[in-house]
N, C-alpha and C positions, 0 to 999 in steps of 0.2 A: 397358113404355111405365114401369109407374111404376116399374121400376127406373133408366130412363135419367134420370126427371125428380127422380131422388133423386140419381139423379151427376152432376147440375147443381148442385142445392144444396149439396152437396158442394163440389163445384168455387170456387163463389161465397160460401165461410164458407172457404177457407184463406186462408190472407192472402199473400201479397209480402214477399221476406226482406226485414228481416233479423228481422219476425215469425214468428210459429209457432203452432199452434195440433196441442193434442196430442188420439191418437185418441178418450178418454174426454169427453173437452169436445165434440168434433167429433160424437159422437156424441148429446150431448144435446144441441146444436143441433139435430142432425135430429127430437128425438122431441119439440122445440116444435113441427116441420113438421109432427108427425103423420107421420112415417118414423121405426117403431117396428121397429129393428134389433139384432144384441145387438154386441158389439164386435168378437167373428171377423168379424161381415160385414163391419162396418167397417173392419176389416184389411183383408179381401180385396178389400175395392173401390179403397181407396186402394192396392194393391201393381199392382190393371190397371189403374186411370188413369195411376199413374202411369208406365207404360212405353207412353202415346198422349201425354200431357202435362207438361210439367218440371215436373216434383214433384222435392222432396228431403226423405229421410225421416232425422230424427236421430237415431239410434238409441242414442248415448254412453250414454242412461239413460232408467230406463222409469220412466212411458209416454211410446212413441213419438210425436214431433211433426215437422209434415208441414207445408210450407209451399210456392208458389213459386220458383220462382228469379229475382232478382233480375232477369237479361235477357231474362226470357219475356215475350209477343207478349199481349195486353189479347184474354183468352174474350170479343169483342162479338158478343154474342147479342140483339137482330139486329144486324149493319153497322149503324156507322154512315156517311152517308150525305154527302157534299161541301159540303155549307152546312152543318153538323155538324165537322166533321172544318175548314175553315176557321176555325169558331171559335174552335177547339182548337191553330190554330196561331196565333192577333194574341195567344191568352190566351198561350202561350211568349211568345211577341215579348216581349212585355208583363212574366213575370212573372222572365225571365230578367235585367233588371238590381234587381232587387226585393228577388231569397229566396235564402239563403247555396246552396251546392253542396247540399252535402248534401235542404234542400228540394226542389230541384227533376230531382236523381237521382229521388225517389218517382215525378215526375211523367213521366219520361221514354217509362214503355212508353204510356203515352197521346198524347202528343204525336207519337211513331215512326211510331202507326198512324195519326195525322192524316194523319202525310207520304206512309203505303204512301199510304192511297185518293186523297190529290192527285195522290199519281202519277200511281194510274193514272186520272184520271177527266179528271184533265188531257193524259194524249197524246197528245191532239191539237192539242191549245192553245198545249204549251207548259208548263214546271214553272212549281204556284203557287208557289213558294217564288222566285220569279225578279218574282212582279208584288206580294209585298204586305210591308209594313216595319211599321214600328213604331218613334215617334222618339221622346226619353226628356224629357219636362218640367222642363226646370231643369238646375243640375248631378246634372253624373252623379259619383255618390263607388262607391268600389270597397266591396262588404260584407264583412264578415266570418263565417265560415265558421261553421256550428255542426255540431258530429260531429252523423253516423248515431244514438248510440245517446241521445243528447241529449233529440234529439228524439221518438224513441221509446219514448221513457218521460216525454216531460211529454205526446206522444199519448194515450197508457195513462191516464196518470194522470185527465184530463179526461173524454177519452170516459167512462170505466167511474168515474169519484167517486170515486177512490182518491189518498191524502197522498203524495207521490213525495218521497225521498229524494234529494241534490242536493252536488255536490260546487262550489262555489262561488268563484272570484276578484274580489274588489271593487274596484272601479277605486283604483290605487297601491299597492293590494296583492301581495303577491309569493308566500302562501299559499293553497293551497284551503282552505275549511274546509267542514266534512259541518251541512248541513243538513236537519229535512223540516220541506216545502211545504203544505200545500194549495194546490194548483193552482184560478184564478175562470177566470182564460180566458188568451184569448193573442193578440197587439195585435202587428201589423206598422205600425212607422210609421217610413218612411222608410227605410226597406231594413233595419232594425232590428227582431229579434223580441224580444218583454218578457213574462212570466212574468206576469200579472197576481194576485197571491198574499199568501195568510200568511204568519208563519209558525207553529210548531207551538208551542200556549201563549198564543198571544196576538193581538189583532185586528185590531189596525191594518195597513194592505193597504198592499204593495209592490207593487213593481213593478221583476224582475232582467232582465236577459240575458241571452240566451241560450246567446251568442255563449263570456259568460264559465263557462259552467260541464263540468269534465270531464267531468263524470258525468251520471246525472239515471236513475232506479228508479224504477216504483211497485211500493207495497207493499201489503198487503191491508189499513192503514185507511183506511177512510172519511177522503173528504174534509170538514172542518170549515167551512162558510161563515161571514159575519158576518150576522146577523138583514137580511132584506129584502136583500141584495147586490142591484146589478147595475149592470153593465159598461157596458153604453150610460150610466145615469145618474151613474157614479163617473167612466170620460173626462171626459163633460160637465162634471160639476160640481166637480173637481178632480184627472182625473186628465191624466195626462204633460204640464203647462202649457198646459193649449190653450186652456182660457174660465176656471177658475180662479174659479168661482164667482159671478166677474160677470156682470150683466144685459146683454141685448143693447141698442144706439144705433143713436141712430140720425148714419147717418153723412154727412157732406156735403161733395165734395173736388173740386178743379179738375185735369181731368184732361186731356192732349197729344190732339188727337184723332185720331191715327194709335194709339196703342193703343188707345185709347177705342172705336174701332168694334169692337173684340172682345168686348166687354158688351154690343152689340148680339143678336150672337149665343147669347150662355153670360154673361146679369145672372148678379147678385153675390147678387139674392132678388126675390124675386118683384114687390115693391112698388119694382123700381129704376124712376128719374126721370131722363136723360139732356136737361140743357136746354143749348142749343145762347146759343154768348154772342157778345156781336159781334164778339173778335178769333176770324174762324176757327178759327184754332192749336186754341182750347178751347173744350171742356164742362163743363157742371158735372154733376155723380154724388149722386145723392141714393139713398140706401139706407140700411133698416133693417135689419144683421147683427152678428150673433154677434161678442160685444170678445176677441178671442184673438191668442196672441201670432201667431199666420200670417198674420193680416190685417194686424199691424205690420210682418212681413216682406214681403209680399204689396204692400204703398205703398213700402215703400222701395229693393223690386228695379228699382220703374220712374227711381228719383232725382228728377232737375230735371223730371218730368215729370208729379210731383204736390202739388199743395198739401193740405193740409187743414185746411178749414175749422171743421168741425162736428166731436162734440163741441167747444170748447172748452181740457176737458182734455187731447183726442187731440195736441190744434193744439201745443200746450205741450210736450208732452209730445217732438213731433216738429221743437219749435224747439229743446231741451235738446240732442237728438242731435247737430242741423248743428251747431252751437255748437260741442257737442265736435269732431266732425269737421273743422274749420275749425280750429278748436286746434292739430288731430295734424295735417294738409296744413300749414298755416301754419310750424311747427315748423322743419320741416322741408325747405321749399322754398331 
């Protein structure tokens, strides 16, 4: 039994391709779990396990390194049930239009495992794949791809608290430049992956798009984060043009009744109040909301079905937008 448990512990700590773990590192990992064995025993165990499981050993240099093959099935003990598999299925459908191909590929073994469970479970009542759909909200855009080696390097830096050496090409530039960055967080926004980081030797926080990197490699240098840095606080106060540090506002607007009905099920805030008007085609909506660019895009997306009343500054801002639109469309008529 102790040998079986040790083997399971080893299998759990061997990464999937393209990552590797060396035999000495695997032995050290076992030591932390109180499985004290010599390096030769670990090597023998690995050779035995590779005859049963899809493990690959890189013998091009010493120490040897091990990995699960990229297409290996997920070793799920205990196996997932139909309900968990359905959650994986829905997650895969939701993430597919949001993530670059290389990021989705790392999750495919788990989605295939879910598909297998759903196929077996639904044998008597048809395929689950024919019974679930996820529809994207808003305009679907084609996502730029991110190199798998770039994702791996960024993940290693974030997970292990290490600096990362990258080759990055800024917008409008023709050549890649090498930088060493301190990775502070990874943010997915509108299908784009951003690395929040600082450049080595500097304190100002930057946002770098992963698809503009051709290489990313974690290096031994520790990641140096600004004092008191908090990713959520950074996003809320100044990052990604979300709020720009503006306080919440008390929003009041008129809304056509048909689209407004959705707010009864998914309100803008906990203090939202909807008041019917004398004209049954309109309702008044009041809510305390974050003063963000997304709020403006959401309101503008309804066109003439929305009229902002308060705050006055936001109403004036929308009036200027409407005037500009009128001039643009009038000039081309």
